[in-house]
N, C-alpha and C positions, 0 to 999 in steps of 0.2 A: 505496499499499499505504500505510496506516494507522501511522503512530509514533506506539508506547506512550509517551510521553514518559515519564507518571505513574510508570513502573516505575525506572525511574532516580532518581525521588526516596524509594526505600522507605529506610526506618531500618536499619541494618544492625549487626548485633550480632555481634563475633567472640566465638569461643569459647576461643581460644585462653589458655594461662593468663599469657601477657607481659603483657596490658593490667591487669591485677592485682599488689600485690605478694603476694610470695611467705606472709605471715603470713594474706591476707584468701581465705578460702574464695570459692571465684571461683562455683561453683553458686549458693552463696546471692547471692552477690551479683546474679547473673543475674536469681533469683527476687524478688527487692526491686525490681531495674528494672523488670519484669515485671506485680508487684502495682502500681507505682507508675502506669504504663503504662495497668493496666486500669481504676483509681481516676481516671484523668482521662477516660478516656474514656467513665467511668460518667457522671461530674459534666458531661460538654458533651451526654450522650444526657438526664441529663435536662433541663439547659438548654433545647434542643429542643423537649422534648413539653411541659414550661412554656410556652413561647412558641406553641407552635401552641394550646396551650387559650387563649392571652387574645389569639389572634389571631381566633380562631373569635368566642369571647365578644364581642368589637370589632364584627365584624362583624354579630352577632347584632342586639345594641343597635343598630345604625345602623339597619339593615331597620328595625326596631322603634319608635325615633323620627323616622326621615323618614316611615313611614307615617302616625303618629299625629299630625308636623306636618302633613301636607298635609291630614288627614280636618279638625284643626283650624282651618285656613284656610280647609277650604269651607266649614264650618260655624258659623266666628266663634265656636265655643266652646272652653273649656282657654287655657291659658296657653303662648299662640304663643312668645310673646318664650323663658320658661323652656325651651320645645320645641329654637328656634333654637341658645340657648348650650348645652344637652345635647348638639345634632348638631355645631355648633364642635366642643366641646371633643373627643368621638367621635371626629371627624375628624381632628384635632391628632393624636391620640393612635393612630389609625389610620399617620399619615406618620412619630411614633416606630415602631412596632414593624414598617414597611418597612423605615427606616435599619437596623433590631434584625436584621432579617433578612437584610440584606446584609454586617452586621456577620459573623453568623453562617455564612454562604456561603463569605466570607470568611478564616476562621479551619479552615473546613473543608478549603477549598482548599491553604492551606500544611500542613496535617496534614502529616507526612510518613508513607509507610507503614510499617509491620511487622507480625508476624505475627498481631495484635491486628485491624488496623485494614482488615488483609485479609478478616478474618472479619465482612463484611458484606454487604447485596445487591448483586448487580452491576445492578442496575437502580432508576432512580428513578422512570420512568413506561413506562407499554407500549401498544401498542394490541390491542385484543382482535380477529382476526376470527373467523368463524363456522366452526367445522372441518369438511371436508366429507363429504359420507356417506359409512361404507365398505361396500363389501363384503363378506361373508363369505361365502366359498364352502364346501360344505359336507367338502371333500378338505380345507381346511387345519383340522390338528388343534391341540392344547393344545400338542404338541411340536414342531409345526412354529413356533408363534408364539414359543416359545423360544426355539429353534432361529436363529429370524432376529435376535430381539433380542442373540443371545452374537453371532452374528455380524459384525451392528451395530457393540456394544460392543468388542470384536475389532480393527475396523477404525480406530475413530476414540475407540478411549479417551486418546489423547493429546491431540486437541482436544476431548471431554467435560471433563477436568479443567483445563483452560485454559479454559475457557469458565466453569466451575463458581467456580474463583478469582476471576474476574474483578471489581474492585471498583467502578469507575462505570459510569455508563448509557450514557455515549457509546462506550468502550471495547468494553459488550458486544454494542450495535447494530450497533457496524461489522463486530465477531467473526462476529457472525450472517450478515449480509451477504458477508463474505466466506467464510464457510466454510456455504452453505446447506444442506447436506447433512445436517447437527446439527439441521436444526430437524422433530424429532418426537418423535411419544411417547416415543421408545425412548431418546430422552436425558431427557425428567424420570424416568421408571422408572429410568434407572442413578442421577439424581439422591437419589432416593428410596433403595435400594439402599445408594448411598453414604453417606447418613445415617447409614443404621443399622449400617455394619459401623462408622463410626467411632467412632460414638454405644456399641457393645460396646468397642470399644478402648480407648474413655473420651478420646475425642480431641474433646472436647465445643464447646468452640470453632469449629473448623470445623466442625459438624454443624449447629451453629447456624446460621453463614452460609448452609449447603446451603439449611437449610428457608426461611432468608429468600428466596432466588433463588428454588424453587418458588412460592411466593408471591406474586413482585412483578410478579403480572401484574396485580393490584390495587392500586398501591403509590399511585399519584396519586388514584386514587379515596377513597382514605382519607383525604387530607390534603384533599382538597375536600367529600367527604360528611359529612353531618349525622351527630351521635352514635351515634346508634342503630345507623347504618350501620358506622361506625366497631368501636362495642361489637361488633359480630355477627361482621362479620371479624379482631379479636383473640380472640373466642372459638374461633373456627375454626382461627386458627394455634395457640393454647393446644393444641386438641385434638387438631391433628398434631402436636405437637411431643410429646404425651403417648402418640398413637400409635408414634410414632421409637424413645423409653423403651421403651414397653413392648414393642413387640418387638425390641430388643436386647437385653432383662432376656429373655427367650424364648428367643433364641436362645442365649445363657448357660447359660439352665438347660437346654436341651436338649444342649448341651455336654458338660456336667456329667455329663448322665446318661447318654450314650453313653464317657464317660469311664469313670464309675463302674461299668458294665452288662461295658465290656470288660475295665475290672480285672477285676471280679467273676470274669468267665470264666476269664481266666488263671491265677485261685487255685485253680480246682474242682480238687477231688481226683479218685482213679481211680473214685469210687462219684456223682461228678456234685454234691458239698455244698460248700458255702463255707465253709473255715477259720474265716474270721473269725466267721461266723454262727453255725457249728459251738460257737465259743470260747465266742462270749458267754452261749450256751445250757445251757453246762456249773455244775457247779456251781463255787461259792467255791475250795474246797478241790480241786477238780482243775483248773483255772484257774492255783491259784498251782503244781502241778506242771509244768505246761505250760512258763510262763513260766520256771521257775528249769529246766527240762531237769532235774527231779529223779525217775529211774524208782521208785526204791528207794519215795519218801515216794507216788506214784500206786500204786502196789503196794497201800500200808498206807491209802489212801483207801478204793479199790475194795476191799478186804476186808470192810471196814467197811459197804458196800452193801447192800442187795438183791440178789442173783444179775439178777433182769430190772433192775434199772435200771441195774445194772454194764454188763451187755450191752448196752442202748440206748445207752449215752455212747460206751462204749469201737467199737462197729461204727460210730455217726457219725463219730467220729474216724479208724476208719482209712478210711470212705468218701471222708472231708475230707483228706486225705493228712497230718494231723498225727500218726495213731499209724502207723508199718510195723511189720507183723507178720515175725516172724523175723528180727530186721533183721541177723543175724550169718552168715543164708544167703540167696542168691536163691533162693526157694522161689515161684514163679509161678502156686500158687496160693492162694497166702494172700491177697492180697483181695477172693477169690471166695468165701470160705469161709461169710459168711451170718454166723447166728446161729453158726450150731457154731466159726468164725472169732474171735468175739467174745468167745465165751465160753475159751475158750483163751485169748486174749490178755489175759483181765480177769483170771484165774488164771496166770497164766507170766510170766518175765519174761523170755523168748526176744521181743524188737523193740524198737523205737527213735521215741521223741519226734524228729518231723521238725523239720531245721536249719530257718532262717527263709528260706536260700537253696533245699529242697527237698530237699537231699540230707541222707542218714540217716550217724549217727555210730554204731559198736558199740560197745559199753558192756559 
């Protein structure tokens, strides 16, 4: 059984207040520490990218110079000595770059794990096999496939999460060897769904890590490929991240719309109208009456209106539950009197402005 010794190297930060002075804001201190770690990691990432660019450029120049030197020696044309010197300098630079790479690897090995360093790809190389052809039967419906995936996730959720959070390639490789049953497209689908859920919850650091895990099948190819291939991969990765963010935004919008619709349905009055929409459609003078719950003022405003307009607004107020006709007595026929009920409400003081909690108070 593989011993994941690296897990013991995780950088731990206790959250108890005993670590800090009583006058120091502990959450702020933790945020400062986290920011310092993030900045340090960003510097290391930039240094690694800079090194990779210099290394690729050195390799390209060495190939070109070596080819030119070979052609010059065969044809006797050109400054052979200058080419030899240039090639020697490039080889010396290559040796220095190899030492630099060893130093970078050493720094990465001794870097303690924490919540930020965990949020990186678990792979640094991979072997891609041809996917076996699948025979889909007519009997297998979309619902069947969804049920199979849900059952797979239910059985293996713990293993899937452990796999998704692994940091090093060797650990990931051994983990898959020990748990071959999770080598499935259901695993990739689950990681994508996890990404979206984390993005919705704004846990973006872990979401970025999972995106890297999903794309690490071509990680080594990026390191050795030409710039065009690398750019193509980076464009694809950026597009995938944007699709994750887009889907997360869509899920948030859908949830907000569902919540708003549910809230609107709860607000509907006896006539099926939304009191918020009705209130916003009222003249400003009537809005003020309902805001202050001033029935006397409401009667004065209605008296100044044309009868047809007053009936229109009062009927909508009744249908939305904002105005309760005959509030001093329980008259079951009042909400369904139509235009007659609205006319009576417009000219009568027997009614109530509904309270915010839906209860009427007799005045």
